[in-house]
N, CA, C and O atoms as CSV, one atom per row, in Angstrom:
chain,resi,resn,atom,element,x,y,z
A,1,MET,N,N,17.156,-46.644,11.498
A,1,MET,CA,C,15.903,-46.397,12.175
A,1,MET,C,C,15.820,-47.133,13.509
A,1,MET,O,O,15.415,-46.554,14.517
A,2,LYS,N,N,16.209,-48.430,13.514
A,2,LYS,CA,C,16.144,-49.208,14.742
A,2,LYS,C,C,17.086,-48.666,15.807
A,2,LYS,O,O,16.742,-48.664,16.989
A,3,THR,N,N,18.266,-48.206,15.408
A,3,THR,CA,C,19.231,-47.718,16.396
A,3,THR,C,C,18.776,-46.428,17.061
A,3,THR,O,O,19.126,-46.200,18.219
A,4,SER,N,N,18.018,-45.581,16.393
A,4,SER,CA,C,17.549,-44.348,17.025
A,4,SER,C,C,16.275,-44.579,17.848
A,4,SER,O,O,15.987,-43.803,18.759
A,5,LEU,N,N,15.529,-45.607,17.549
A,5,LEU,CA,C,14.304,-45.897,18.267
A,5,LEU,C,C,14.584,-46.515,19.635
A,5,LEU,O,O,13.906,-46.197,20.612
A,6,LEU,N,N,15.578,-47.395,19.706
A,6,LEU,CA,C,15.891,-48.079,20.960
A,6,LEU,C,C,16.268,-47.109,22.091
A,6,LEU,O,O,15.725,-47.230,23.189
A,7,PRO,N,N,17.177,-46.151,21.859
A,7,PRO,CA,C,17.479,-45.203,22.952
A,7,PRO,C,C,16.271,-44.350,23.362
A,7,PRO,O,O,16.124,-44.017,24.538
A,8,ALA,N,N,15.419,-44.000,22.416
A,8,ALA,CA,C,14.239,-43.202,22.739
A,8,ALA,C,C,13.278,-43.988,23.637
A,8,ALA,O,O,12.712,-43.440,24.583
A,9,VAL,N,N,13.103,-45.258,23.336
A,9,VAL,CA,C,12.242,-46.104,24.155
A,9,VAL,C,C,12.848,-46.274,25.543
A,9,VAL,O,O,12.126,-46.233,26.539
A,10,ALA,N,N,14.150,-46.463,25.622
A,10,ALA,CA,C,14.823,-46.619,26.911
A,10,ALA,C,C,14.658,-45.371,27.774
A,10,ALA,O,O,14.394,-45.471,28.973
A,11,VAL,N,N,14.812,-44.202,27.168
A,11,VAL,CA,C,14.653,-42.949,27.903
A,11,VAL,C,C,13.212,-42.803,28.387
A,11,VAL,O,O,12.987,-42.380,29.520
A,12,ALA,N,N,12.245,-43.142,27.556
A,12,ALA,CA,C,10.836,-43.038,27.941
A,12,ALA,C,C,10.515,-43.965,29.113
A,12,ALA,O,O,9.822,-43.558,30.046
A,13,VAL,N,N,11.002,-45.190,29.078
A,13,VAL,CA,C,10.756,-46.146,30.151
A,13,VAL,C,C,11.403,-45.666,31.450
A,13,VAL,O,O,10.778,-45.712,32.509
A,14,CYS,N,N,12.643,-45.211,31.372
A,14,CYS,CA,C,13.339,-44.703,32.563
A,14,CYS,C,C,12.614,-43.496,33.157
A,14,CYS,O,O,12.514,-43.372,34.377
A,15,SER,N,N,12.114,-42.617,32.308
A,15,SER,CA,C,11.385,-41.441,32.785
A,15,SER,C,C,10.129,-41.837,33.547
A,15,SER,O,O,9.823,-41.251,34.586
A,16,LEU,N,N,9.402,-42.820,33.043
A,16,LEU,CA,C,8.196,-43.284,33.727
A,16,LEU,C,C,8.524,-43.906,35.078
A,16,LEU,O,O,7.826,-43.661,36.062
A,17,VAL,N,N,9.577,-44.704,35.129
A,17,VAL,CA,C,9.962,-45.361,36.383
A,17,VAL,C,C,10.375,-44.324,37.412
A,17,VAL,O,O,9.927,-44.381,38.558
A,18,VAL,N,N,11.219,-43.381,37.026
A,18,VAL,CA,C,11.699,-42.359,37.959
A,18,VAL,C,C,10.557,-41.453,38.414
A,18,VAL,O,O,10.470,-41.129,39.598
A,19,SER,N,N,9.685,-41.039,37.504
A,19,SER,CA,C,8.603,-40.129,37.892
A,19,SER,C,C,7.617,-40.809,38.831
A,19,SER,O,O,7.091,-40.155,39.732
A,20,SER,N,N,7.350,-42.092,38.652
A,20,SER,CA,C,6.430,-42.768,39.566
A,20,SER,C,C,7.053,-42.915,40.950
A,20,SER,O,O,6.340,-42.840,41.951
A,21,ALA,N,N,8.362,-43.122,41.029
A,21,ALA,CA,C,9.025,-43.215,42.331
A,21,ALA,C,C,8.975,-41.878,43.064
A,21,ALA,O,O,8.775,-41.846,44.278
A,22,VAL,N,N,9.155,-40.784,42.342
A,22,VAL,CA,C,9.110,-39.459,42.956
A,22,VAL,C,C,7.715,-39.172,43.484
A,22,VAL,O,O,7.577,-38.679,44.604
A,23,LEU,N,N,6.686,-39.462,42.717
A,23,LEU,CA,C,5.319,-39.229,43.166
A,23,LEU,C,C,4.970,-40.120,44.355
A,23,LEU,O,O,4.277,-39.679,45.272
A,24,ALA,N,N,5.429,-41.339,44.351
A,24,ALA,CA,C,5.121,-42.264,45.436
A,24,ALA,C,C,5.705,-41.789,46.751
A,24,ALA,O,O,5.120,-42.038,47.805
A,25,HIS,N,N,6.834,-41.119,46.717
A,25,HIS,CA,C,7.479,-40.655,47.947
A,25,HIS,C,C,6.611,-39.652,48.700
A,25,HIS,O,O,6.601,-39.646,49.931
A,26,HIS,N,N,5.889,-38.811,47.979
A,26,HIS,CA,C,5.204,-37.708,48.636
A,26,HIS,C,C,3.803,-38.025,49.146
A,26,HIS,O,O,3.232,-37.218,49.880
A,27,GLY,N,N,3.242,-39.148,48.792
A,27,GLY,CA,C,1.934,-39.498,49.333
A,27,GLY,C,C,2.091,-40.088,50.725
A,27,GLY,O,O,3.048,-40.818,50.983
A,28,ASP,N,N,1.159,-39.781,51.628
A,28,ASP,CA,C,1.282,-40.373,52.963
A,28,ASP,C,C,0.474,-41.663,53.071
A,28,ASP,O,O,0.411,-42.273,54.139
A,29,ALA,N,N,-0.143,-42.076,51.965
A,29,ALA,CA,C,-0.850,-43.357,51.888
A,29,ALA,C,C,-1.833,-43.530,53.042
A,29,ALA,O,O,-2.057,-44.643,53.517
A,30,ASP,N,N,-2.419,-42.415,53.490
A,30,ASP,CA,C,-3.415,-42.447,54.555
A,30,ASP,C,C,-2.872,-43.090,55.835
A,30,ASP,O,O,-3.586,-43.800,56.542
A,31,ARG,N,N,-1.586,-42.821,56.116
A,31,ARG,CA,C,-0.945,-43.394,57.312
A,31,ARG,C,C,-1.240,-42.613,58.577
A,31,ARG,O,O,-1.082,-43.135,59.681
A,32,TYR,N,N,-1.673,-41.355,58.428
A,32,TYR,CA,C,-1.811,-40.482,59.593
A,32,TYR,C,C,-3.275,-40.206,59.922
A,32,TYR,O,O,-4.119,-40.141,59.028
A,33,VAL,N,N,-3.564,-40.048,61.194
A,33,VAL,CA,C,-4.886,-39.642,61.663
A,33,VAL,C,C,-5.147,-38.243,61.109
A,33,VAL,O,O,-4.228,-37.427,61.048
A,34,GLN,N,N,-6.369,-37.956,60.709
A,34,GLN,CA,C,-6.679,-36.648,60.130
A,34,GLN,C,C,-6.692,-35.531,61.183
A,34,GLN,O,O,-6.280,-34.407,60.893
A,35,ASP,N,N,-7.160,-35.830,62.393
A,35,ASP,CA,C,-7.166,-34.819,63.447
A,35,ASP,C,C,-5.761,-34.647,64.012
A,35,ASP,O,O,-4.975,-35.594,64.044
A,36,VAL,N,N,-5.452,-33.438,64.453
A,36,VAL,CA,C,-4.123,-33.185,65.012
A,36,VAL,C,C,-4.072,-33.580,66.487
A,36,VAL,O,O,-5.090,-33.601,67.179
A,37,SER,N,N,-2.875,-33.889,66.944
A,37,SER,CA,C,-2.598,-34.207,68.346
A,37,SER,C,C,-1.538,-33.237,68.846
A,37,SER,O,O,-0.778,-32.673,68.059
A,38,VAL,N,N,-1.493,-33.050,70.152
A,38,VAL,CA,C,-0.484,-32.191,70.774
A,38,VAL,C,C,0.374,-33.057,71.679
A,38,VAL,O,O,-0.136,-33.828,72.492
A,39,VAL,N,N,1.694,-32.919,71.526
A,39,VAL,CA,C,2.654,-33.691,72.315
A,39,VAL,C,C,3.694,-32.720,72.866
A,39,VAL,O,O,4.206,-31.878,72.128
A,40,SER,N,N,4.010,-32.829,74.148
A,40,SER,CA,C,5.058,-32.010,74.764
A,40,SER,C,C,6.140,-32.921,75.306
A,40,SER,O,O,5.860,-33.976,75.874
A,41,GLY,N,N,7.389,-32.495,75.120
A,41,GLY,CA,C,8.497,-33.305,75.607
A,41,GLY,C,C,9.803,-32.546,75.577
A,41,GLY,O,O,9.837,-31.331,75.382
A,42,THR,N,N,10.874,-33.287,75.773
A,42,THR,CA,C,12.218,-32.721,75.833
A,42,THR,C,C,13.005,-33.165,74.605
A,42,THR,O,O,13.056,-34.352,74.283
A,43,ILE,N,N,13.613,-32.203,73.926
A,43,ILE,CA,C,14.366,-32.501,72.708
A,43,ILE,C,C,15.571,-33.377,73.024
A,43,ILE,O,O,16.336,-33.106,73.950
A,44,VAL,N,N,15.720,-34.436,72.228
A,44,VAL,CA,C,16.910,-35.280,72.275
A,44,VAL,C,C,17.868,-34.804,71.192
A,44,VAL,O,O,19.061,-34.622,71.439
A,45,GLU,N,N,17.328,-34.602,69.977
A,45,GLU,CA,C,18.156,-34.075,68.878
A,45,GLU,C,C,17.277,-33.625,67.725
A,45,GLU,O,O,16.129,-34.049,67.594
A,46,LEU,N,N,17.839,-32.756,66.892
A,46,LEU,CA,C,17.253,-32.349,65.625
A,46,LEU,C,C,18.111,-32.988,64.546
A,46,LEU,O,O,19.309,-32.716,64.461
A,47,GLN,N,N,17.511,-33.829,63.728
A,47,GLN,CA,C,18.242,-34.505,62.650
A,47,GLN,C,C,17.962,-33.773,61.342
A,47,GLN,O,O,16.862,-33.875,60.798
A,48,MET,N,N,18.937,-33.042,60.840
A,48,MET,CA,C,18.796,-32.303,59.589
A,48,MET,C,C,19.332,-33.172,58.448
A,48,MET,O,O,20.392,-32.891,57.888
A,49,THR,N,N,18.591,-34.222,58.115
A,49,THR,CA,C,19.003,-35.164,57.080
A,49,THR,C,C,17.963,-35.204,55.968
A,49,THR,O,O,16.785,-34.933,56.203
A,50,ASN,N,N,18.397,-35.540,54.760
A,50,ASN,CA,C,17.485,-35.673,53.626
A,50,ASN,C,C,16.873,-37.056,53.614
A,50,ASN,O,O,17.533,-37.999,54.050
A,51,PRO,N,N,15.670,-37.232,53.148
A,51,PRO,CA,C,14.832,-36.212,52.519
A,51,PRO,C,C,14.004,-35.399,53.510
A,51,PRO,O,O,13.439,-34.374,53.130
A,52,HIS,N,N,13.917,-35.831,54.777
A,52,HIS,CA,C,13.128,-35.104,55.773
A,52,HIS,C,C,13.915,-34.928,57.058
A,52,HIS,O,O,14.612,-35.836,57.509
A,53,ALA,N,N,13.790,-33.746,57.638
A,53,ALA,CA,C,14.374,-33.506,58.955
A,53,ALA,C,C,13.454,-34.146,59.996
A,53,ALA,O,O,12.257,-34.308,59.759
A,54,HIS,N,N,14.020,-34.508,61.145
A,54,HIS,CA,C,13.248,-35.117,62.231
A,54,HIS,C,C,13.621,-34.471,63.560
A,54,HIS,O,O,14.783,-34.151,63.810
A,55,ILE,N,N,12.614,-34.288,64.400
A,55,ILE,CA,C,12.836,-33.901,65.781
A,55,ILE,C,C,12.665,-35.178,66.597
A,55,ILE,O,O,11.651,-35.867,66.481
A,56,VAL,N,N,13.648,-35.485,67.409
A,56,VAL,CA,C,13.562,-36.636,68.302
A,56,VAL,C,C,13.374,-36.061,69.696
A,56,VAL,O,O,14.146,-35.205,70.129
A,57,LEU,N,N,12.338,-36.535,70.406
A,57,LEU,CA,C,12.082,-36.001,71.733
A,57,LEU,C,C,11.580,-37.094,72.666
A,57,LEU,O,O,10.999,-38.089,72.233
A,58,ASP,N,N,11.817,-36.887,73.951
A,58,ASP,CA,C,11.327,-37.787,74.988
A,58,ASP,C,C,10.060,-37.188,75.586
A,58,ASP,O,O,10.038,-36.024,75.988
A,59,VAL,N,N,9.006,-37.998,75.640
A,59,VAL,CA,C,7.700,-37.562,76.122
A,59,VAL,C,C,7.298,-38.437,77.308
A,59,VAL,O,O,7.390,-39.663,77.240
A,60,ALA,N,N,6.856,-37.806,78.388
A,60,ALA,CA,C,6.365,-38.555,79.553
A,60,ALA,C,C,4.933,-38.997,79.272
A,60,ALA,O,O,4.044,-38.176,79.047
A,61,GLU,N,N,4.732,-40.316,79.290
A,61,GLU,CA,C,3.400,-40.876,79.038
A,61,GLU,C,C,3.124,-41.972,80.054
A,61,GLU,O,O,3.809,-42.995,80.063
A,62,GLY,N,N,2.139,-41.773,80.899
A,62,GLY,CA,C,1.750,-42.789,81.868
A,62,GLY,C,C,2.868,-43.234,82.789
A,62,GLY,O,O,2.991,-44.424,83.079
A,63,GLY,N,N,3.680,-42.309,83.250
A,63,GLY,CA,C,4.764,-42.640,84.163
A,63,GLY,C,C,6.017,-43.177,83.487
A,63,GLY,O,O,7.000,-43.474,84.165
A,64,LYS,N,N,6.000,-43.306,82.172
A,64,LYS,CA,C,7.171,-43.779,81.423
A,64,LYS,C,C,7.620,-42.691,80.458
A,64,LYS,O,O,6.851,-41.797,80.106
A,65,THR,N,N,8.876,-42.781,80.037
A,65,THR,CA,C,9.385,-41.891,79.010
A,65,THR,C,C,9.346,-42.624,77.675
A,65,THR,O,O,9.901,-43.713,77.529
A,66,VAL,N,N,8.677,-42.002,76.702
A,66,VAL,CA,C,8.541,-42.594,75.373
A,66,VAL,C,C,9.303,-41.722,74.379
A,66,VAL,O,O,9.129,-40.503,74.362
A,67,ARG,N,N,10.134,-42.331,73.563
A,67,ARG,CA,C,10.904,-41.614,72.545
A,67,ARG,C,C,10.049,-41.429,71.300
A,67,ARG,O,O,9.644,-42.403,70.666
A,68,TRP,N,N,9.777,-40.178,70.954
A,68,TRP,CA,C,8.977,-39.810,69.789
A,68,TRP,C,C,9.866,-39.289,68.678
A,68,TRP,O,O,10.970,-38.802,68.923
A,69,GLN,N,N,9.371,-39.397,67.451
A,69,GLN,CA,C,9.991,-38.744,66.301
A,69,GLN,C,C,8.917,-37.937,65.597
A,69,GLN,O,O,7.774,-38.379,65.481
A,70,ALA,N,N,9.285,-36.759,65.130
A,70,ALA,CA,C,8.370,-35.903,64.386
A,70,ALA,C,C,9.039,-35.531,63.062
A,70,ALA,O,O,10.145,-34.990,63.041
A,71,GLU,N,N,8.359,-35.826,61.976
A,71,GLU,CA,C,8.889,-35.599,60.629
A,71,GLU,C,C,8.501,-34.220,60.123
A,71,GLU,O,O,7.339,-33.817,60.177
A,72,LEU,N,N,9.507,-33.507,59.630
A,72,LEU,CA,C,9.313,-32.185,59.036
A,72,LEU,C,C,9.576,-32.279,57.536
A,72,LEU,O,O,9.744,-33.372,56.996
A,73,GLY,N,N,9.609,-31.140,56.875
A,73,GLY,CA,C,10.009,-31.095,55.474
A,73,GLY,C,C,11.510,-31.295,55.363
A,73,GLY,O,O,12.168,-31.678,56.330
A,74,GLY,N,N,12.047,-31.037,54.183
A,74,GLY,CA,C,13.475,-31.197,53.959
A,74,GLY,C,C,14.298,-30.136,54.671
A,74,GLY,O,O,13.812,-29.033,54.921
A,75,PRO,N,N,15.544,-30.463,54.998
A,75,PRO,CA,C,16.414,-29.505,55.687
A,75,PRO,C,C,16.596,-28.197,54.913
A,75,PRO,O,O,16.633,-27.126,55.518
A,76,GLN,N,N,16.710,-28.269,53.597
A,76,GLN,CA,C,16.909,-27.043,52.808
A,76,GLN,C,C,15.708,-26.109,52.927
A,76,GLN,O,O,15.870,-24.890,52.984
A,77,GLN,N,N,14.510,-26.676,52.965
A,77,GLN,CA,C,13.303,-25.873,53.143
A,77,GLN,C,C,13.315,-25.186,54.509
A,77,GLN,O,O,12.984,-24.005,54.613
A,78,LEU,N,N,13.693,-25.917,55.547
A,78,LEU,CA,C,13.736,-25.341,56.888
A,78,LEU,C,C,14.787,-24.240,56.995
A,78,LEU,O,O,14.572,-23.234,57.672
A,79,ILE,N,N,15.915,-24.430,56.331
A,79,ILE,CA,C,16.981,-23.423,56.344
A,79,ILE,C,C,16.530,-22.161,55.616
A,79,ILE,O,O,16.682,-21.057,56.138
A,80,LYS,N,N,15.974,-22.318,54.412
A,80,LYS,CA,C,15.585,-21.163,53.594
A,80,LYS,C,C,14.364,-20.432,54.148
A,80,LYS,O,O,14.374,-19.205,54.246
A,81,GLN,N,N,13.316,-21.168,54.511
A,81,GLN,CA,C,12.070,-20.522,54.931
A,81,GLN,C,C,12.071,-20.058,56.382
A,81,GLN,O,O,11.462,-19.039,56.709
A,82,PHE,N,N,12.749,-20.800,57.254
A,82,PHE,CA,C,12.645,-20.513,58.680
A,82,PHE,C,C,13.974,-20.151,59.329
A,82,PHE,O,O,14.013,-19.812,60.511
A,83,GLY,N,N,15.060,-20.221,58.569
A,83,GLY,CA,C,16.368,-19.876,59.116
A,83,GLY,C,C,16.920,-20.894,60.096
A,83,GLY,O,O,17.766,-20.563,60.926
A,84,TRP,N,N,16.447,-22.136,60.005
A,84,TRP,CA,C,16.905,-23.178,60.920
A,84,TRP,C,C,18.329,-23.596,60.633
A,84,TRP,O,O,18.829,-23.444,59.518
A,85,SER,N,N,18.968,-24.123,61.652
A,85,SER,CA,C,20.281,-24.768,61.547
A,85,SER,C,C,20.236,-25.951,62.517
A,85,SER,O,O,19.273,-26.087,63.273
A,86,PRO,N,N,21.251,-26.799,62.506
A,86,PRO,CA,C,21.258,-27.891,63.484
A,86,PRO,C,C,21.198,-27.392,64.931
A,86,PRO,O,O,20.820,-28.151,65.823
A,87,ALA,N,N,21.563,-26.139,65.175
A,87,ALA,CA,C,21.561,-25.587,66.532
A,87,ALA,C,C,20.221,-24.943,66.913
A,87,ALA,O,O,20.082,-24.431,68.024
A,88,THR,N,N,19.239,-24.964,66.012
A,88,THR,CA,C,17.948,-24.332,66.292
A,88,THR,C,C,17.268,-24.955,67.499
A,88,THR,O,O,16.641,-24.259,68.297
A,89,MET,N,N,17.394,-26.253,67.625
A,89,MET,CA,C,16.779,-26.959,68.748
A,89,MET,C,C,17.858,-27.670,69.536
A,89,MET,O,O,18.463,-28.629,69.058
A,90,LYS,N,N,18.089,-27.204,70.715
A,90,LYS,CA,C,19.130,-27.774,71.563
A,90,LYS,C,C,18.581,-28.901,72.435
A,90,LYS,O,O,17.462,-28.823,72.943
A,91,ALA,N,N,19.378,-29.936,72.595
A,91,ALA,CA,C,18.993,-31.062,73.452
A,91,ALA,C,C,18.679,-30.537,74.852
A,91,ALA,O,O,19.379,-29.673,75.381
A,92,GLY,N,N,17.616,-31.078,75.434
A,92,GLY,CA,C,17.199,-30.671,76.777
A,92,GLY,C,C,16.134,-29.598,76.804
A,92,GLY,O,O,15.538,-29.349,77.852
A,93,THR,N,N,15.878,-28.950,75.661
A,93,THR,CA,C,14.859,-27.912,75.585
A,93,THR,C,C,13.477,-28.552,75.514
A,93,THR,O,O,13.286,-29.555,74.826
A,94,LYS,N,N,12.524,-27.975,76.221
A,94,LYS,CA,C,11.154,-28.490,76.202
A,94,LYS,C,C,10.371,-27.820,75.076
A,94,LYS,O,O,10.389,-26.598,74.928
A,95,ILE,N,N,9.678,-28.651,74.281
A,95,ILE,CA,C,8.880,-28.138,73.170
A,95,ILE,C,C,7.500,-28.803,73.160
A,95,ILE,O,O,7.282,-29.857,73.758
A,96,THR,N,N,6.593,-28.148,72.464
A,96,THR,CA,C,5.256,-28.688,72.245
A,96,THR,C,C,5.026,-28.750,70.740
A,96,THR,O,O,5.240,-27.773,70.022
A,97,LEU,N,N,4.584,-29.917,70.278
A,97,LEU,CA,C,4.342,-30.142,68.857
A,97,LEU,C,C,2.856,-30.362,68.623
A,97,LEU,O,O,2.186,-31.036,69.406
A,98,THR,N,N,2.355,-29.798,67.555
A,98,THR,CA,C,1.001,-30.083,67.094
A,98,THR,C,C,1.139,-30.654,65.701
A,98,THR,O,O,1.733,-30.026,64.825
A,99,GLY,N,N,0.593,-31.846,65.484
A,99,GLY,CA,C,0.696,-32.488,64.184
A,99,GLY,C,C,-0.183,-33.720,64.121
A,99,GLY,O,O,-0.993,-33.977,65.011
A,100,ARG,N,N,-0.006,-34.470,63.054
A,100,ARG,CA,C,-0.811,-35.673,62.842
A,100,ARG,C,C,0.010,-36.905,63.175
A,100,ARG,O,O,1.111,-37.081,62.651
A,101,ARG,N,N,-0.521,-37.766,64.049
A,101,ARG,CA,C,0.228,-38.957,64.439
A,101,ARG,C,C,-0.177,-40.152,63.589
A,101,ARG,O,O,-1.221,-40.152,62.937
A,102,LEU,N,N,0.667,-41.158,63.612
A,102,LEU,CA,C,0.404,-42.374,62.850
A,102,LEU,C,C,-0.868,-43.057,63.339
A,102,LEU,O,O,-1.172,-43.048,64.532
A,103,LYS,N,N,-1.603,-43.644,62.407
A,103,LYS,CA,C,-2.816,-44.387,62.766
A,103,LYS,C,C,-2.490,-45.611,63.608
A,103,LYS,O,O,-3.316,-46.062,64.402
A,104,SER,N,N,-1.291,-46.148,63.437
A,104,SER,CA,C,-0.908,-47.345,64.188
A,104,SER,C,C,-0.736,-47.065,65.672
A,104,SER,O,O,-0.692,-47.997,66.475
A,105,GLY,N,N,-0.637,-45.781,66.052
A,105,GLY,CA,C,-0.443,-45.424,67.451
A,105,GLY,C,C,1.022,-45.341,67.847
A,105,GLY,O,O,1.341,-45.004,68.987
A,106,ALA,N,N,1.921,-45.649,66.906
A,106,ALA,CA,C,3.360,-45.553,67.180
A,106,ALA,C,C,3.716,-44.098,67.512
A,106,ALA,O,O,3.033,-43.182,67.054
A,107,PRO,N,N,4.762,-43.875,68.290
A,107,PRO,CA,C,5.146,-42.515,68.695
A,107,PRO,C,C,5.860,-41.757,67.564
A,107,PRO,O,O,7.057,-41.477,67.637
A,108,TYR,N,N,5.102,-41.444,66.539
A,108,TYR,CA,C,5.637,-40.783,65.345
A,108,TYR,C,C,4.595,-39.789,64.856
A,108,TYR,O,O,3.408,-40.109,64.780
A,109,MET,N,N,5.046,-38.577,64.524
A,109,MET,CA,C,4.144,-37.497,64.142
A,109,MET,C,C,4.623,-36.837,62.860
A,109,MET,O,O,5.825,-36.701,62.631
A,110,ASN,N,N,3.678,-36.431,62.031
A,110,ASN,CA,C,3.981,-35.710,60.805
A,110,ASN,C,C,3.723,-34.226,61.044
A,110,ASN,O,O,2.647,-33.841,61.501
A,111,LEU,N,N,4.719,-33.394,60.730
A,111,LEU,CA,C,4.597,-31.947,60.950
A,111,LEU,C,C,4.590,-31.177,59.632
A,111,LEU,O,O,5.018,-30.024,59.590
A,112,THR,N,N,4.108,-31.801,58.554
A,112,THR,CA,C,4.114,-31.115,57.266
A,112,THR,C,C,2.756,-30.521,56.909
A,112,THR,O,O,2.626,-29.848,55.887
A,113,GLU,N,N,1.748,-30.761,57.736
A,113,GLU,CA,C,0.404,-30.273,57.446
A,113,GLU,C,C,-0.330,-29.961,58.745
A,113,GLU,O,O,-0.359,-30.798,59.648
A,114,ARG,N,N,-0.934,-28.755,58.858
A,114,ARG,CA,C,-1.688,-28.315,60.045
A,114,ARG,C,C,-0.877,-28.496,61.321
A,114,ARG,O,O,-1.385,-29.008,62.319
A,115,ALA,N,N,0.389,-28.075,61.287
A,115,ALA,CA,C,1.307,-28.342,62.395
A,115,ALA,C,C,2.027,-27.080,62.858
A,115,ALA,O,O,2.123,-26.088,62.136
A,116,ASN,N,N,2.531,-27.156,64.094
A,116,ASN,CA,C,3.440,-26.124,64.579
A,116,ASN,C,C,4.348,-26.700,65.657
A,116,ASN,O,O,4.099,-27.772,66.209
A,117,VAL,N,N,5.417,-25.941,65.938
A,117,VAL,CA,C,6.395,-26.296,66.973
A,117,VAL,C,C,6.581,-25.064,67.837
A,117,VAL,O,O,6.868,-23.979,67.332
A,118,VAL,N,N,6.414,-25.236,69.156
A,118,VAL,CA,C,6.488,-24.113,70.097
A,118,VAL,C,C,7.444,-24.461,71.230
A,118,VAL,O,O,7.429,-25.583,71.736
A,119,MET,N,N,8.277,-23.502,71.628
A,119,MET,CA,C,9.113,-23.649,72.820
A,119,MET,C,C,8.176,-23.573,74.026
A,119,MET,O,O,7.499,-22.564,74.221
A,120,THR,N,N,8.134,-24.622,74.826
A,120,THR,CA,C,7.190,-24.708,75.936
A,120,THR,C,C,7.423,-23.608,76.970
A,120,THR,O,O,6.461,-23.024,77.468
A,121,SER,N,N,8.662,-23.322,77.295
A,121,SER,CA,C,8.962,-22.363,78.364
A,121,SER,C,C,8.633,-20.916,78.002
A,121,SER,O,O,8.219,-20.143,78.866
A,122,THR,N,N,8.812,-20.543,76.734
A,122,THR,CA,C,8.617,-19.146,76.339
A,122,THR,C,C,7.379,-18.914,75.485
A,122,THR,O,O,6.921,-17.779,75.349
A,123,GLY,N,N,6.832,-19.986,74.906
A,123,GLY,CA,C,5.706,-19.837,73.993
A,123,GLY,C,C,6.123,-19.380,72.608
A,123,GLY,O,O,5.272,-19.136,71.752
A,124,LYS,N,N,7.424,-19.260,72.376
A,124,LYS,CA,C,7.921,-18.818,71.071
A,124,LYS,C,C,7.669,-19.905,70.020
A,124,LYS,O,O,8.051,-21.062,70.195
A,125,GLU,N,N,7.027,-19.506,68.940
A,125,GLU,CA,C,6.741,-20.443,67.858
A,125,GLU,C,C,7.948,-20.523,66.925
A,125,GLU,O,O,8.413,-19.509,66.405
A,126,LEU,N,N,8.447,-21.740,66.722
A,126,LEU,CA,C,9.604,-21.960,65.853
A,126,LEU,C,C,9.210,-22.355,64.437
A,126,LEU,O,O,9.973,-22.163,63.490
A,127,PHE,N,N,8.009,-22.908,64.304
A,127,PHE,CA,C,7.592,-23.448,63.012
A,127,PHE,C,C,6.075,-23.479,62.958
A,127,PHE,O,O,5.408,-23.762,63.954
A,128,ARG,N,N,5.538,-23.183,61.777
A,128,ARG,CA,C,4.087,-23.253,61.560
A,128,ARG,C,C,3.841,-23.503,60.083
A,128,ARG,O,O,4.410,-22.827,59.226
A,129,THR,N,N,2.985,-24.481,59.789
A,129,THR,CA,C,2.602,-24.704,58.400
A,129,THR,C,C,1.541,-23.661,58.017
A,129,THR,O,O,0.839,-23.147,58.888
A,130,PRO,N,N,1.422,-23.349,56.725
A,130,PRO,CA,C,0.448,-22.330,56.309
A,130,PRO,C,C,-0.994,-22.680,56.707
A,130,PRO,O,O,-1.812,-21.782,56.907
A,131,ASN,N,N,-1.308,-23.965,56.820
A,131,ASN,CA,C,-2.689,-24.347,57.142
A,131,ASN,C,C,-2.866,-24.735,58.612
A,131,ASN,O,O,-3.833,-25.412,58.959
A,132,TYR,N,N,-1.948,-24.316,59.468
A,132,TYR,CA,C,-2.072,-24.596,60.907
A,132,TYR,C,C,-3.387,-24.020,61.442
A,132,TYR,O,O,-3.750,-22.886,61.132
A,133,GLY,N,N,-4.083,-24.808,62.239
A,133,GLY,CA,C,-5.327,-24.367,62.848
A,133,GLY,C,C,-6.568,-24.619,62.008
A,133,GLY,O,O,-7.687,-24.440,62.488
A,134,GLU,N,N,-6.383,-25.033,60.759
A,134,GLU,CA,C,-7.540,-25.335,59.917
A,134,GLU,C,C,-8.082,-26.716,60.256
A,134,GLU,O,O,-7.334,-27.592,60.691
A,135,PRO,N,N,-9.380,-26.910,60.058
A,135,PRO,CA,C,-9.968,-28.227,60.355
A,135,PRO,C,C,-9.531,-29.271,59.331
A,135,PRO,O,O,-9.105,-28.936,58.226
A,136,ALA,N,N,-9.644,-30.540,59.716
A,136,ALA,CA,C,-9.344,-31.648,58.801
A,136,ALA,C,C,-10.352,-31.624,57.664
A,136,ALA,O,O,-11.514,-31.262,57.841
A,137,LYS,N,N,-9.878,-32.017,56.503
A,137,LYS,CA,C,-10.776,-32.055,55.314
A,137,LYS,C,C,-11.181,-33.451,55.011
A,137,LYS,O,O,-11.925,-33.685,54.058
């Protein structure tokens, strides 16, 4: 009886630890401003890495160039839903992002909610979340 109970308890404890870590990853812990911001700049690179892809871009702010990062969903989601590849965004291309920036004011934006990505020169939309354009809740 004792030998069969110990592995069951171990599995239950491990399941709780792993499930809490997975849930913790997806909360934004109220890090982002609820209202969206718009940022335009020049692409430095598209990082198609797990768990989240990132757009790195240079933005002119007050006479200086500021390096921004914008967080997207996972690379597999971008590939399947939008047909993205590492070549989707070429360095030097000008884009405009709409998303939620960090409350700290750091040059970092979340593009997983009420967000879109547009090629500045053509107006072509490359990405849009289903709730883009909706007001903050």
